[in-house]
C-alpha positions as CSV (number, residue, x, y, z in Angstrom):
1,M,132.7,133.9,103.8
2,D,130.3,135.4,101.2
3,I,127.4,137.1,103.0
4,K,124.4,137.6,100.7
5,T,121.1,139.4,101.4
6,R,117.7,139.6,99.7
7,P,114.1,140.6,100.4
8,I,111.6,137.8,100.8
9,E,107.9,138.4,100.3
10,Y,105.3,136.4,102.1
11,K,101.6,136.7,102.7
12,H,99.4,137.0,105.8
13,G,95.9,137.2,104.5
14,D,95.7,140.1,102.1
15,T,98.9,141.7,103.5
16,T,102.2,141.3,101.9
17,C,105.1,141.1,104.4
18,I,108.7,141.7,103.3
19,G,111.3,139.8,105.2
20,Y,115.0,140.2,105.0
21,L,117.2,137.2,104.4
22,A,120.9,137.0,105.1
23,W,123.2,134.0,104.6
24,D,126.7,132.9,103.9
25,D,126.7,131.7,100.3
26,S,130.0,129.9,100.7
27,I,128.2,127.3,102.8
28,A,126.2,125.1,100.4
29,E,124.0,123.0,102.7
30,P,121.0,124.3,104.5
31,K,121.8,126.1,107.8
32,P,120.2,126.8,111.1
33,C,118.0,129.9,111.0
34,V,117.5,132.7,113.5
35,L,114.4,134.7,113.0
36,V,114.6,138.4,114.1
37,N,111.5,140.2,115.5
38,H,111.8,143.9,115.1
39,A,111.1,146.6,117.7
40,W,108.3,149.1,117.5
41,G,110.0,151.0,114.6
42,G,109.4,148.2,112.1
43,R,111.8,146.0,110.1
44,D,114.5,148.6,110.2
45,N,118.3,148.6,109.7
46,F,118.9,147.4,113.3
47,A,116.8,144.2,112.6
48,E,118.5,143.7,109.3
49,Q,122.0,144.0,110.8
50,K,121.1,141.4,113.4
51,A,120.1,139.1,110.5
52,V,123.5,139.8,108.9
53,Q,125.3,139.1,112.2
54,M,123.6,135.7,112.3
55,A,124.8,135.0,108.7
56,A,128.3,135.9,109.7
57,L,128.2,133.3,112.5
58,G,127.3,130.6,109.9
59,Y,123.6,130.6,110.5
60,V,120.8,132.1,108.4
61,G,119.3,135.4,109.6
62,F,115.7,136.3,108.6
63,A,114.2,139.5,109.8
64,L,110.4,139.3,109.9
65,D,108.1,142.1,108.8
66,N,105.4,142.0,111.5
67,Y,103.7,145.2,110.5
68,G,103.4,144.2,106.8
69,D,104.3,146.2,103.7
70,R,107.6,147.0,105.5
71,A,106.0,149.8,107.3
72,L,108.5,152.0,109.1
73,P,106.7,154.4,111.5
74,E,109.0,157.3,112.4
75,T,107.6,159.4,115.3
76,I,106.9,158.1,118.8
77,E,103.2,158.5,118.2
78,E,103.3,156.6,114.9
79,R,105.3,153.8,116.4
80,S,103.0,153.5,119.4
81,A,99.9,153.4,117.1
82,M,101.4,150.9,114.7
83,M,102.5,148.6,117.5
84,S,99.1,148.8,119.2
85,S,97.3,148.0,115.9
86,V,98.9,144.5,116.0
87,K,99.6,144.0,119.7
88,D,96.0,144.6,120.7
89,D,94.9,141.4,118.9
90,R,97.4,138.7,120.0
91,K,95.7,136.0,117.9
92,F,96.1,138.1,114.8
93,L,99.7,138.8,115.7
94,L,100.5,135.2,116.3
95,D,99.0,134.3,112.9
96,R,101.3,136.8,111.3
97,L,104.3,135.5,113.2
98,K,103.5,132.0,112.1
99,A,103.3,133.2,108.5
100,G,106.9,134.5,108.8
101,Y,108.1,131.3,110.4
102,K,106.6,129.2,107.7
103,A,108.1,131.4,105.0
104,A,111.6,131.1,106.4
105,A,111.2,127.3,106.9
106,K,110.5,126.9,103.2
107,L,113.7,128.6,102.0
108,D,116.4,126.5,100.4
109,E,119.1,128.1,102.6
110,V,117.3,127.0,105.8
111,D,117.3,123.8,107.7
112,E,113.8,123.9,109.1
113,K,114.6,121.5,111.9
114,Y,117.0,124.0,113.4
115,M,115.3,127.3,113.9
116,A,115.4,129.9,116.7
117,V,114.1,133.4,117.2
118,M,115.2,136.6,118.9
119,G,113.4,139.9,119.3
120,F,113.7,143.4,120.7
121,C,111.1,145.4,122.6
122,F,107.8,144.7,120.8
123,G,109.8,142.0,119.1
124,G,110.6,140.4,122.5
125,L,106.9,140.1,123.0
126,C,106.6,138.5,119.5
127,T,109.4,136.1,120.4
128,L,107.8,135.0,123.7
129,D,104.4,134.6,122.0
130,M,106.0,132.3,119.4
131,A,107.5,130.2,122.2
132,R,104.2,130.2,124.1
133,S,102.4,128.9,121.0
134,G,104.4,125.7,121.1
135,M,106.2,126.6,117.8
136,D,109.0,124.2,116.8
137,L,111.9,126.4,117.9
138,K,115.2,125.4,119.4
139,A,115.6,128.8,121.3
140,A,113.6,132.0,121.9
141,I,115.5,135.0,123.1
142,S,113.9,138.3,124.3
143,F,115.8,141.5,124.7
144,H,114.1,144.2,126.7
145,G,110.8,142.7,125.6
146,L,107.3,143.4,126.6
147,L,106.4,140.5,128.8
148,D,102.6,140.4,129.3
149,A,101.1,137.0,128.4
150,P,98.3,136.8,125.8
151,E,94.9,135.4,126.6
152,L,95.4,132.4,124.3
153,P,95.3,128.6,125.0
154,K,98.5,127.5,126.7
155,K,100.8,125.2,124.7
156,K,103.9,123.3,125.8
157,I,106.9,125.5,125.1
158,K,109.5,123.6,123.1
159,A,112.1,126.3,122.9
160,K,114.8,127.0,125.4
161,V,113.9,130.5,126.6
162,L,116.3,133.3,127.4
163,V,115.0,136.7,128.7
164,C,117.5,139.5,128.9
165,H,116.0,142.5,130.7
166,G,116.8,145.8,132.3
167,W,115.5,145.9,135.9
168,D,114.6,149.6,135.5
169,D,112.7,149.1,132.2
170,P,109.6,151.3,132.5
171,M,107.8,149.4,129.8
172,A,108.1,146.0,131.7
173,P,108.7,146.7,135.4
174,P,109.9,144.1,137.9
175,D,106.4,142.8,138.6
176,H,106.1,141.9,134.9
177,V,109.4,140.1,135.1
178,V,108.3,138.1,138.2
179,A,105.0,137.2,136.5
180,L,106.8,135.9,133.4
181,G,109.1,133.8,135.6
182,E,106.1,132.3,137.3
183,E,104.5,131.7,133.9
184,L,107.5,130.0,132.4
185,N,108.1,127.9,135.6
186,A,104.5,126.7,135.6
187,G,105.0,125.7,132.0
188,K,108.0,123.6,133.0
189,C,110.1,124.8,130.0
190,D,113.8,125.3,129.9
191,W,114.2,129.0,130.8
192,Q,116.6,131.5,132.1
193,L,116.3,135.2,133.0
194,H,119.1,137.7,133.1
195,G,118.2,140.9,134.9
196,Y,120.6,143.9,134.6
197,G,120.6,146.3,137.5
198,N,120.2,150.1,136.8
199,V,119.5,149.3,133.1
200,K,116.5,150.7,131.2
201,H,114.6,149.8,128.0
202,G,116.3,149.5,124.6
203,F,119.8,148.7,126.1
204,M,120.8,146.6,123.0
205,N,120.4,149.5,120.5
206,P,123.4,152.0,120.3
207,D,120.9,154.6,119.0
208,A,118.6,154.4,122.0
209,N,118.9,157.7,123.8
210,N,115.6,158.9,125.1
211,K,116.0,159.3,128.8
212,K,112.5,160.8,129.2
213,L,110.9,157.5,127.9
214,G,113.5,155.4,129.7
215,I,115.0,154.1,126.4
216,V,118.8,154.1,126.9
217,Y,121.6,152.1,125.4
218,D,123.9,150.3,127.9
219,D,127.2,148.8,126.6
220,D,127.8,146.4,129.5
221,A,124.3,145.1,129.4
222,Q,124.2,144.6,125.7
223,R,127.6,142.8,125.8
224,R,126.5,140.5,128.6
225,A,123.2,139.8,126.9
226,W,124.9,139.0,123.5
227,N,127.4,136.7,125.2
228,A,124.5,134.8,126.8
229,T,122.8,134.6,123.4
230,M,125.9,133.2,121.7
231,D,126.2,130.6,124.5
232,L,122.6,129.5,123.9
233,L,122.8,129.4,120.1
234,H,126.0,127.3,120.4
235,E,124.1,125.0,122.7
236,V,121.1,124.5,120.5
237,F,122.8,124.5,117.2
238,G,126.1,122.8,118.1
239,M,124.9,119.4,117.0
240,H,124.4,120.8,113.5
241,G,128.1,121.4,113.2
242,V,127.8,125.2,113.3
243,S,129.5,127.0,116.3
244,A,129.2,130.6,117.2
C-alpha cells in the first residue's frame, strides 16, 4: 500500500475550490471514489482523514471544498455565518457540489462509474442534496446531517441512501428525521435510517465536546455508523473487485 495525497483545484464560477485527493498509488487502475462533504468548519483535517481512510480501503477519497478558497472558519459565529452563506441558497450550493463531483470524475485515479459520497453535519445536508438531485452516485451517506429538504425540483434518487443520526441531535430533531423518512419513501429510493438513542450532534468526531450546543462525540454510535457505512460501500463497490 502506498497512500498518496495532493490538493486538486477546481472552479465554481469565479471561485477556486481546493479539494483533497487521497489514493493508493500501488493500485494502477482507476478505483471507486468516495467524495467527502465537510462539516461547518470547512475542508479541515477531519475531512481529509476520511479521504485517507477511503484510500486505505482501496478506494479514492476526495474531500470537497464547499466554501471555496479552502476557507476554515474558526469560531462558532464564523462557522455559522459561513455555512449560512451557502446553505441559504440551495441551488447555488448544489451547483458547487456538482462542480466538485465533476472535478473528481475527471481524475485519472477515479472510475467515474463508481462514485459515492459521505458527509458530516452541514456535509450531511450536502450529501442528501446531491442524492436528491439525481446525481449518478452508488451511495450517499449522511452522518448527523442537517435534514431539511431544498425547494428544488424533485429528481429520481439513484443512490442507495444511508442516514446515521443521533436521536437527541438538537440541530435536526426527531420530526426532521421523520420528515426525511417520508420524503425518501415517497421517492421510492433504496434508503435506510439508523437512529442512535441518547446520542447528540457530531457523534462521529472525537474532538466534538460542546455540551452546551449538543455537539458530543459518542464512541459506540460512531463505531456502529462506520460499520454500517463499510457494509454499504462493500455492497455498492463489491462488483468492482474492491472490498472494504
